[in-house]
C-alpha positions as CSV (number, residue, x, y, z in Angstrom):
1,N,-11.8,6.7,25.4
2,I,-10.6,7.5,22.0
3,V,-7.5,5.2,22.2
4,S,-9.5,2.1,23.1
5,D,-12.3,2.9,20.7
6,S,-10.0,3.5,17.7
7,F,-8.0,0.4,18.5
8,S,-11.1,-1.7,18.8
9,V,-12.4,-0.5,15.5
10,T,-9.1,-1.3,13.8
11,L,-9.0,-4.8,15.4
12,A,-12.6,-5.5,14.3
13,A,-11.8,-4.5,10.8
14,T,-8.7,-6.7,10.8
15,I,-10.8,-9.7,11.9
16,A,-13.3,-9.0,9.2
17,V,-10.9,-8.7,6.3
18,W,-7.9,-10.8,7.0
19,P,-9.1,-13.8,4.9
20,V,-9.4,-11.5,1.9
21,V,-5.9,-10.1,2.5
22,A,-4.6,-13.6,2.7
23,H,-6.4,-14.5,-0.5
24,Y,-4.8,-11.7,-2.5
25,F,-1.4,-11.3,-0.9
26,G,-0.7,-14.7,0.7
27,I,0.2,-13.3,4.2
28,V,-1.4,-12.8,7.6
29,S,-0.2,-9.9,9.6
30,F,-0.2,-9.9,13.4
31,V,0.9,-6.3,13.8
32,G,-1.7,-4.8,11.4
33,P,-4.0,-3.3,14.1
34,L,-1.1,-1.7,16.0
35,A,0.6,-0.5,12.9
36,T,-2.6,1.0,11.6
37,F,-3.4,2.8,14.8
38,L,0.1,4.3,15.2
39,A,0.4,5.2,11.5
40,L,-2.9,7.0,11.4
41,L,-1.5,9.6,13.8
42,A,0.5,11.0,10.9
43,L,-2.3,11.0,8.4
44,P,-3.6,14.6,9.1
45,G,-0.1,16.0,8.7
46,I,0.4,14.1,5.5
47,I,-2.9,15.3,4.1
48,A,-2.5,18.9,5.1
49,T,1.2,19.4,4.1
50,G,0.7,17.4,0.9
51,A,-2.3,19.5,-0.1
52,V,-0.5,22.8,0.7
53,A,2.5,21.7,-1.3
54,G,0.4,20.8,-4.3
55,L,-1.4,24.1,-4.3
56,I,1.8,26.1,-3.9
57,G,3.4,24.1,-6.6
58,L,0.9,25.5,-9.1
59,V,2.3,29.0,-8.4
60,F,5.9,28.7,-7.1
61,L,7.7,25.3,-7.3
62,P,10.7,26.0,-5.0
63,L,8.4,27.0,-2.1
64,A,6.3,23.9,-2.8
65,Q,9.4,21.7,-2.6
66,A,10.3,23.2,0.8
67,T,6.8,22.5,2.0
68,G,7.1,19.0,0.6
69,W,9.9,18.3,3.2
70,L,7.3,18.7,5.9
71,A,5.1,16.1,4.2
72,W,8.2,13.9,4.0
73,L,8.7,14.1,7.8
74,F,5.2,12.8,8.4
75,T,5.5,10.2,5.7
76,S,8.9,9.1,7.1
77,Y,7.3,8.5,10.5
78,M,4.5,6.4,8.9
79,L,7.1,4.3,6.9
80,F,9.2,4.0,10.1
81,I,6.3,2.6,12.0
82,V,5.2,0.2,9.3
83,G,8.7,-0.9,8.5
84,G,9.7,-1.3,12.1
85,L,6.7,-3.4,13.0
86,A,7.0,-5.5,9.9
87,A,10.6,-6.3,10.7
88,L,9.7,-7.8,14.1
89,P,9.9,-11.6,14.4
90,L,6.6,-13.3,13.6
91,S,5.1,-10.0,12.5
92,S,3.4,-11.9,9.7
93,I,3.3,-15.4,8.3
94,E,3.2,-16.5,4.7
95,V,0.2,-18.7,4.1
96,G,0.1,-18.7,0.3
97,P,-3.0,-17.9,-1.6
98,V,-6.0,-18.8,0.4
99,G,-8.7,-20.5,-1.6
100,T,-12.4,-19.7,-1.7
101,V,-13.5,-22.7,0.4
102,P,-11.4,-21.7,3.5
103,I,-12.8,-18.2,3.2
104,V,-16.4,-19.4,3.1
105,I,-15.7,-21.7,6.1
106,Y,-14.2,-18.8,8.1
107,Y,-17.0,-16.4,7.5
108,S,-19.6,-19.1,8.2
109,A,-17.9,-19.9,11.5
110,L,-17.8,-16.2,12.3
111,A,-21.5,-15.9,11.6
112,A,-22.2,-19.0,13.7
113,I,-20.2,-17.7,16.6
114,V,-22.3,-14.5,16.5
115,W,-25.5,-16.4,16.2
116,L,-24.7,-18.9,18.9
117,G,-23.9,-16.1,21.3
118,S,-27.6,-15.2,21.4
119,R,-27.7,-15.4,25.2
120,W,-25.2,-12.6,25.3
121,R,-27.1,-10.6,22.7
122,D,-28.7,-8.2,25.1
123,R,-25.4,-7.5,26.8
124,A,-23.7,-7.1,23.4
125,K,-26.6,-4.8,22.3
126,S,-26.0,-2.5,25.3
127,W,-22.3,-2.5,24.7
128,L,-22.9,-1.7,21.0
129,E,-25.3,1.1,21.8
130,S,-22.8,2.5,24.3
131,G,-20.1,2.3,21.7
132,V,-22.2,3.9,19.0
133,S,-23.2,6.7,21.5
134,K,-19.6,7.3,22.3
135,S,-18.6,7.3,18.6
136,S,-21.4,9.7,17.8
137,R,-20.4,12.1,20.5
138,L,-16.8,11.8,19.3
139,V,-17.6,12.5,15.7
140,S,-19.9,15.4,16.6
141,R,-17.0,17.0,18.4
142,L,-14.6,16.6,15.5
143,P,-14.3,19.6,13.2
144,W,-15.4,18.8,9.6
145,R,-12.0,20.0,8.3
146,W,-10.5,16.9,10.0
147,V,-13.3,14.5,9.0
148,M,-13.9,15.3,5.4
149,P,-10.3,15.2,4.0
150,P,-9.6,11.6,5.2
151,L,-13.0,10.4,3.9
152,L,-12.3,12.1,0.5
153,I,-8.8,10.5,0.4
154,L,-10.2,7.1,1.2
155,A,-12.9,7.5,-1.6
156,I,-10.2,8.5,-4.1
157,L,-7.9,5.6,-3.1
158,A,-10.8,3.1,-3.3
159,S,-11.8,4.4,-6.8
160,A,-8.2,4.3,-8.0
161,A,-7.7,0.8,-6.6
162,A,-10.8,-0.4,-8.5
163,V,-9.7,1.2,-11.7
164,T,-6.2,-0.2,-11.5
165,M,-7.1,-3.8,-10.6
166,P,-5.1,-6.1,-13.0
167,D,-6.9,-8.3,-15.5
168,D,-5.9,-11.7,-16.8
169,E,-4.8,-10.3,-20.2
170,L,-1.1,-10.2,-21.3
171,H,0.2,-6.7,-21.6
172,V,3.5,-5.7,-23.1
173,S,4.7,-2.1,-22.8
174,F,7.7,-0.6,-24.6
175,F,8.8,2.5,-22.7
176,D,10.0,5.6,-24.5
177,I,12.8,6.6,-22.1
178,G,15.5,8.0,-24.4
179,Q,18.5,6.2,-25.9
180,G,17.8,3.0,-24.2
181,D,15.3,0.2,-23.8
182,A,12.9,-0.9,-21.1
183,I,10.0,-3.4,-21.6
184,L,7.4,-4.3,-19.0
185,I,5.4,-7.5,-19.4
186,Q,2.3,-8.0,-17.2
187,K,0.0,-10.9,-16.7
188,G,-2.5,-10.5,-13.9
189,S,-0.6,-9.4,-10.9
190,Q,2.8,-10.7,-12.2
191,Q,5.3,-8.2,-13.7
192,V,8.5,-8.8,-15.6
193,L,10.8,-5.9,-16.4
194,I,13.4,-6.2,-19.2
195,D,16.2,-3.6,-19.0
196,G,15.8,-0.2,-17.4
197,G,17.0,2.4,-19.9
198,P,19.3,5.3,-19.0
199,S,17.1,7.3,-16.7
200,P,15.8,6.1,-13.3
201,Q,13.4,9.0,-13.2
202,L,11.7,8.3,-16.5
203,L,11.5,4.6,-15.7
204,A,9.9,5.3,-12.4
205,L,7.3,7.5,-14.0
206,E,6.5,4.8,-16.7
207,L,6.2,2.1,-14.0
208,G,4.0,4.3,-11.9
209,D,1.7,4.8,-14.9
210,R,1.5,1.1,-15.8
211,M,1.5,-0.7,-12.4
212,P,-1.2,-0.4,-9.8
213,F,-0.3,2.1,-7.1
214,W,-0.6,-0.5,-4.4
215,D,1.6,-3.1,-6.1
216,R,5.3,-2.7,-5.2
217,T,6.5,-6.1,-6.3
218,I,8.3,-7.0,-9.6
219,E,8.6,-10.7,-9.9
220,L,11.5,-10.8,-12.4
221,V,14.0,-8.2,-13.7
222,V,16.0,-9.1,-16.7
223,L,19.2,-7.3,-17.8
224,T,20.1,-8.3,-21.4
225,H,23.5,-6.7,-21.3
226,P,25.3,-4.4,-18.8
227,H,25.5,-1.2,-20.9
228,T,24.7,2.0,-19.2
229,D,21.7,2.7,-21.4
230,H,20.1,-0.5,-20.3
231,L,21.3,-0.7,-16.7
232,S,21.1,2.8,-15.1
233,G,17.3,2.7,-14.6
234,L,17.4,-0.6,-12.8
235,V,19.4,0.8,-9.9
236,E,16.4,2.9,-8.8
237,V,14.0,0.0,-9.4
238,L,15.9,-2.2,-6.9
239,E,15.5,0.5,-4.3
240,R,11.8,1.4,-5.0
241,Y,10.4,-2.1,-5.5
242,Q,10.6,-5.5,-4.1
243,V,12.3,-7.5,-6.8
244,E,12.0,-11.2,-6.3
245,Q,14.5,-12.4,-9.0
246,V,17.2,-10.8,-11.2
247,L,18.4,-12.5,-14.4
248,Y,21.6,-11.1,-16.0
249,P,24.2,-12.5,-18.5
250,D,27.7,-13.5,-17.3
251,L,29.5,-10.8,-19.2
252,D,32.6,-8.7,-18.3
253,Y,32.0,-5.0,-18.7
254,E,33.6,-2.0,-17.0
255,S,31.1,0.5,-15.7
256,S,30.8,2.9,-12.8
257,L,27.5,1.3,-11.9
């Protein structure tokens, strides 16, 4: 059935790519297949309402904002599923960056297991043919309007990820965000943000332009002094991003923040 087939594909994909995920992110997730399966239920709603809101926004912004609340409902469900499963005990473990040698050993062992199971090859072939037949029938029954948008979104996300992959060069960006200062220092996948300026919205836009869309971690935030024109933008940063360390001076200063 569609539930077992979808979950099996998700599990197989997880087995195939988890060494790569561990290599780049240093974690291994145990709830990934379940989270992916449950979160995908909201994907058609997110795509449809997001596309409608974007088109309406070209003509009449207030109506587009109202439509955007529908997209927010679907997105909130997805975030709830992902956040709830991630909060479970032992949902993931930190393994640190996995080197090339363990990855080669893993895929070699995986290939060996498949090869050594030659006596089960005929049975596996029949299972595979049956699964392909079921998948083909399932795909043939799906309307193209539900198939093409997810494929298009995946293609766009893959292209955007490839373009925004960080390099090993040192990048220093000075943000023009009004009567304040904000500086972003990047080296590879590491980010340091110095001050936040007076506007959380402008700072969020600048960070969105400079940082890869899939990177939600800032390794260090530095506050040089607690004046409003340097501090205000950082309040939103602490809510939007995972900030590992904050460095600030021991100064007394009265502020509503």
